[in-house]
N, C-alpha and C positions, 0 to 999 in steps of 0.2 A: 518463447511460446508459453502461453498460459497453461499452467499445470494445475489440474484439479485435485481435490483431496481423494476422490475416487472417480473412476472412469465414467460412471453412468449418471451421476447426480444432476448435472446441468441439463442433459438431454431430458431426463425424467421430469424435471420441474419446468421445462418449457412446454410440456404437454398441457393442454387446457385444464384437464381435471386436477392435476397437481399444482399448476400455476395458481389456480383459484385459492389455494391455501394462503397465498400471500396477501389476499384481501383482508386477512386478519391482522396485518401489521399494525401496531399501535404507535402513534406519533404524538409528540407534544413539543412545545417551545417554552423556553424561559428567555425573556427579553429584558435586559437592563436598560435604564434610561434616566439620565440626570434631569432634575428640575432646575431651571435657571430663572432669574428674575427679569424684569423688564429691560434691564441693561445688558443681559447676557451673562451676568455673574452667577456663580453657584448660589442657589437659593439658601437663605439662612433660616427660613421658616420651618417649623416642624412638619412632619408628615400630615397632610390634610385629613382632618377627622372625617370629612365627607367621603374619603376613600376607605374608611374602616380602620380596624386595628391591625397594624402590620404584623404583629406576632401571631394572630389567629385567623387572618383572612386567607382563604385558600388560593386566591388568584392575584391579589394585589398586595405586595409587601415591599420591603427594601432589602438591598444587599448590604454593602458595607456602610456607606455614608447615609446620614439622615435624608439627604437629597437624592440618593440613588434608588429610584423606583425599580421594582422587578415585577414583571407581569408573567404569570404562569398559566399555561393552558392545560386543562385536564387531558389525559391521554385519550385518544380516539382512533378507531379503525377507519373513520371516514377521512379520506385524504385531504379534503378541503377544509375540514373542521378547524384545525389549529390556527390557520391564518384568519378564518372568519371570526373565531372567538377572540383572537388577539386584536383584530380590528375593532370589535365591539368594546373590548377592555380599554383600548386606547381612546375611543370616542367617549366612553363614560368617564375615564380619568381626566381627559383634557377638559371636559365640561365641568369638572369640579374645581379646576385650578382658577385662582383669582389673581390675574396679573402675572402669571408665570407661564413658562413654555417648556415643552419636552425637548431636550437637547437632541439634535439629529445624529450626531456623529459618535463613533466609538471613543475617540480621544477627547478629553475635556478641554476647556479653555478658561483662562482668567479665574483660576480657582483659588489663588492666593497661597500663603504659606500653610504648612501642615496644621498649625494651631487653629486656622480658620475653618478647617474641614470638620464638621461635627459628625461624630460617630452615631449611628442609628441607636435610638433609645427605645427599648421594647417594654419598659415598665419595671415595677419593683420586685417581681417574683424572681425566684432563684433561676428559673429557666430563662427569663428575660435577661437577668444579670449575666448569666453564662454566655449568652450570645454577644452581649456588649463587651465583656472582658476579652473574649476571643477576638473581636474586631479591634479592640484597643491593642492587643498583642500584634495583630497584623500591621497596624500602623507603626508600632514600635520597631518591628522587624524589617519592614519593607518601605515604610513611608506611607503617609495617608494619600498622597497624590495618586499613587498607583491604584489605590482602592476606589478611585472615581472613574476608572476606565470601564466602558460598557461594551457588552457583546451579546450574542445570542447563542444559547445552547439548544441542541436538537436531541430530544429524547426518543428512543427507538427500541422497539421489542418485536420479536417474531412470535406468532401464536403457537400454542402447545401442539396443535395437530400438525403444523408444519414440522416442528422439531421431531415429533414421533415418526412422521413419514421420512424425514431425512435420515434418521437413525436406522429405520427399516431398510433404506436404500444402501447406506454405506456401512452399516454396522458400527459398533461403538460400545460404550459403557452400558452395562445392564440397567443401571439406574438412569432414568431419563434426565434428571437434574445434573448428574455428573457429566452426561453427554453435552447438555446445554452449556455447562461451565467450560468444558474443554474447547468446544467449538467457538464460544464467545470470546475466549482469550486468544484463539487463533485469529479471529476477526480483528481484534484490537491490535495484535502484532502486525498484521498486514496494513492496518490503518496507519500505524506508526511508520511503515515503510513508504506508503503512497499518499498519505494525507497531505503532503506538500501541495498537491494539486488543488486543494480547497482554497488556501489563501491566494494561490495564483489566480484562480477563476473568480473568487468573490471578495478578496481582500479590498478594503475600502478605507484604510488609514495610512496613507503614504506621507502625511504631513501632520505637524503638531504646532501648537502655540509655543513660542519660545519660553513663555512663563511656566509651562508644564515642567521643564527641566530644572527649574528652581536653582539655576546657576551651575548645575552639574555638567561636566564636559560630555560631548557626544561626537559621533562621526557625521552627524547631519549637517547639511549646508543650508544657507539662507535662500529661501525661494523669493520672498518679498520681506520687507522689514517686519519683524515680529513673528514670522512663520519660518520654521525649519522643516526640511523634507529630505527624504531619500529619493534621488532622481528616478530610480527604477524600483523603489520600494512598493510592496503590495499591502503589508499589514504590520505597521510599527507596533500595533497593539500586541502582536504575538512575538515581538522582538525582545531584546534585553530591556527595553524601556518599559515593557508591560509585564505580563505575568510569566514570561519565560525568562526569569532572572537567574543569576548564578548562585543565589543564596541556597538553592536546593540541590546543587550539583553533588554534594556529599551523600545524598540519600541513596540507599541501596534497595530500590524498589523496582522490580521488573514485572513483566506481564507474561512470563513463560508458563505460569500455571496459577490457578486460584490460590493454592497454598503458598506459593512464593510471594505472590502479591500481598496477600493479607498478612503473612509473616513480616514482610517489609514494612507495611503500615504499622503493625503492632510495635515493631522495634523502634520505628521513628517517633512514635508518640510516647515512648518510655526511655529513650536515650538522651540524656542531657547534652546540650551543646555549650561549650565553654563561653561563647560570646553571649548567648541568651541567658546563661547563668549570671554573667557579669551585669547584664541589663537589669536583672532582678525580676522576680515574679510579683513581689508585693512591696509596697512602701507603706508600712503601718497597716491600716485597714483597707487601703486602696490597692486593688489588684491591677497590675500592669499588663499581665498576660496570664493565660490559663496555666502554663507550665514553662519550664526552661528547656523542654525537649526539642529535638530537631523539628518536629511538627507539634503544634498545640493539639490539633485535632486532625482526623483523617481528611477533612475537607480542605485543609491547607495545602495538600499535595496537588500541584498544578500539572495537569497532563492533557494532551490533545483529546483524549477519550478516556472515560472512566467507566468501569462496571459498577452498577448500582443495584441496591436492594432497599426497598422501603423497610426500615427497621421497626420491629415491634417496640412498644414503649419500654424504655429502660435498657435497650440493647444498642451498643455502639455499632456504627456502620461496618467496621471491619469484621466484627464478630457476626453481625447479621449476614454478611456476604459469605463468611467461612461456614456458617451453620446452615444457611438456607439457600445459598447459591445466587447466581446472577439472575436478576429480574428484568433489567433493561440496561441499555447503554446510553451514555451521555456524551455527545460529540460537541466539542467546545471551541471550534476553530472559526466560527462565523463572526466577522465584523458586522457592525450595523451599516446598512446602505443608506447614506444620508439623503439620497434622492427619493426615498420611499417613506411614506408617512409612518409605517410601522417598522421600518428598518430592515425588512426581510422581503426578498423577492420570491415568487412562487417556484421558480426553477431551482432554488437552493435545496428544498426538500426533495425534489425530483432527483437531482444529482446525488444527494446524500443517500437516498434509497438505493440507487444503482451502485454507487461505490461500495456501500456497506455489504450488499449482496455479493459483489465480486470478492471483497475481502473475506467473506464467510466461506465461499466455495473454493477459493484459491488455496493451494497448499501453503502452510504457514509454519515453518520450522522455528525452533526457539531463537530468540535474538541474543547474540553474544554481546559482550561489552564493546567489542570493536564495531559490530554492526550498529549498535545503539548510537555510538559516536557519529557514525556515518549518517544515520537517520536525523540526528540532531543538526548536523552540519547542513544537510540538504534543506531542512526546514528553515534554518537560519539564512541560507542563501536566498531562498524564495521570498521570505518575508521582508528582507532588507534590500534585495535587488532582483526580484523575480522577473521583471520586464527587461532586464539588461540584454541587449543583443548578444547572441552567442554564449549566454550563460550555460555553464556546465554543472552537472550534478554528479555525485559519486554513486557508482554501482559496483559493488565488490572491489572497492578501492581503485576503480578506474573512472576517469572523467568521461562523461557522455553528455551530449547536448540536451538541455531541458526540453526543447521542442520535440526532439526525436522521442524522448522518453514519454512525454505527454501524449503524443500521437499513439505510441504503443499501448499506453494505458487506456486510451479511448477505444482502441481496437479490442482490448481485453474486456472492457466493461460493456461493450455494445450488446452481447448476448443477454445481459441482465436487464437492459432496457427493453429488449424484446420480451423477456420473461415477464416483466411487470406489465407491459402493454397487453400481453396475453391474459394476465390476471384481471386487469381492469377494463379491457376493451379500448379501442382507439390506438393512437400512436403518440400520446402525450409525452411519454418518457423518451422515445426515440427522437422526437422533434426537439425536445429540450437538449438532448445530447448533441444533436446536429448543430443547433444554434451555439451552444457553449464551445464546441470544438473550434469555431472560428476565432475564439480568443487566443488560441495557441499561436497562430501565425499572424494575428492582428491584435497585438497587445493593447492597442489604443481602444479596443472594445471593452477592456476590463474596467470594473468600477474604480480601481486605484488610479488608472490613467485618467478617467473621466473626472475623478475628484481633483486631481492636480490641475487639470484644465480649468475647472470651476474655481479653484482657489486663486489661480492667476487672474481670472476674469473679475473676481470679487475683491482683489487686492489683499488677500490674506485668508488664512484658515478661519479665524474668528468671524470675519465678515460673511464668509460663505456658510459656515455651519449655523450661525445665528439666523441668517436669512432663511435657510431651510427649516430651522426650528420654528420660527414664527409662521412660515407658510403652512407647515404640516399641522401645527397645533391649531391654528385658526381654521383650517379645513376640517379637522376632526371635530372641533367645537361646532362647526356650522352644519354638521350632518347628524340629524336627530336619530336616536335609537327608537325602535318600535316599542310600543307600550309594554309588551311582555318582557322584552330584554331589559328595559330600564327597570321594571319592577324586580326582576331577578337580581340585578346588581344592587339595587337599594336594599333588598332583603338581605343580601350577603353582607353588606356593610353593617346593618343592625345586628345580625347574628354574630359577626366578628367582635363588635363592640361589647355585646353581652358576654361572649366567651372570655374576652380580656378582663372584663370587670369581675367575673367569677374567679378567674385565675389569680388576679391581684388580691382578692379578698381571702383566698385560701391561706391557712397557716403555713409559714415557711420556717424550716429548720435552719441551722447555721449554713452559710454558703460554703464554708470549708468542707462540711460533710457532703454537700451536694456535689462538689467537684470530685472529692475522693470517691464517691459512689460511682461516678461516671467511669473512672478508670479501674474500678475494682474488678 
C-alpha cells in the first residue's frame, strides 16, 4: 500500500486551488546526438561554425566528442515548450549540416578505434582547456567509445509556492531551502527504488554494432551478422556497456542527505585512486586528466538522477549544492527513440512528471548499502532482460514478478496523474498512463521490442539506425523555420562566436594555477 509522508498532503494537492500550484513546474531537456557522414561513419569534421561556438552557445554545444552534439532547452513552465524548442533546434541545426546526418540512436555505430574519436575542442582559454582535459581523462579512464553514447536528460523543478504550501501542510524545517533539500533527496531515493520502470517503458537500445565492443567480451548474442543484442534487453546504454560501469563501484556516495551526498562528492574528487595515479596526470606539458582522484570532477559521477544547482562563477558544483541547496533535478535514464526525429516522445515527460511526484510524496527512508545493492540489481535486470517472460525483481530480498510490481506502481502513481490533470485541465496525464500501462503485459509495445523488430527487418543495427538518421535529418531540413525563430537562432550563433572571441583574447594565467584554483 502506498505510504505517504503525511496523511493529508495528497488529498490537499488534488484540490483544484492547490493543484494549480503545479502549473509552475519548470521542465527542460538536454538531448545528445552524434553527427555522422554520408556513409554513416562518425563525422571527422569540426563542430560547424554555422551552429555557433560550442563553449558559449546557450542551446547548441557538444558533450564529449567533437561530433557529439548536445541540444539544451531553456527551462519553462509551459509543458509543451521543451519539445517545441527542441524541434526548432533540431531543424535549425540539421539545416546547417552539409552532407552529414544526425544519428538517430543512443548507441553509436562504426566509430572506429578510440584514437579516431576526436575529443571536443573548445578553444585556447583555460576554461576551454579544462573542459578538454576532463574529457581526455574520461577517455583514458573509460575509453572513448563509451563517450559517444547519446541519451536525453530531463531537468525538473517545482515552484517555490508549491514548496511553501507543502511545508505548511506537512511541517518540516523552518528554513524553506532546508525543507526543499530534504524532500528532494527523498524523491531521489524513491527514484532509485522505482526508476527501473523508465527503461522498461522507454528503453530503446537493445542492440549494438559489434564494432562498438572493440573486441571486448560480452554476454550479448548475434542477432544478424555485425549486430549483437540482448534478446530481452531494454537499454544497453544503461548497462555495463554504457555509463553504468563498474569503475565507480568503490565510490561512497549516497543520497540519504544533502550533507552526505556532497561530502561523498568532495571526498571522491580529492581521494587518489592507485590505478589513475599509475596512468598519470601529466606527460610533460600535456595533461592526460584533471587529477588522479576517484572522480576528476563532480560531473563524472554517473547516477540515474542528480540534484543540481547552477553554480555562481568560481564555485564548484558540490560546494554550490552544499551552500545554496537543490535548485532542480536531472533525470538521466531516457534513451533516444530512433523512430522520432528529435529522439523524445511527448509521453516521456508526462510519465516523468507523474513518477517524480509520486517519488516526492511517498515515504522515503534512508537507503542502506543492502538496499542500494538491491536497487542496482533491479535496474541491471531490467536494462539487460526487462522483457523476459516471468522476470523477477527483488523487494526486501524477496523475488517478485516484474509485471506485478509494475502494475502496483501504476496503481500508486495514478493519483498523481489525476493531480496533474486537475492542475492543467483535461485528461492528458491519465490517458498517457493508461496507454503506457499496456506495455507491462504487452512488452511488444515497448520501444526496445520495436527496435529489435526493425533491426531484423533492416538486416542489422547500422542499416536501421542509418536509415532513420537520414530520414529524420532530411525531414528536419525540409521544414522551414518561421522568420522570427530563424532570426533568433542566427543571432544566438553570432553572439556565441563574439563571446568566444572575447574569451579567447583575454589574458590567461598558467593552466596549473587555474586547475589548483578550482579545487581550492
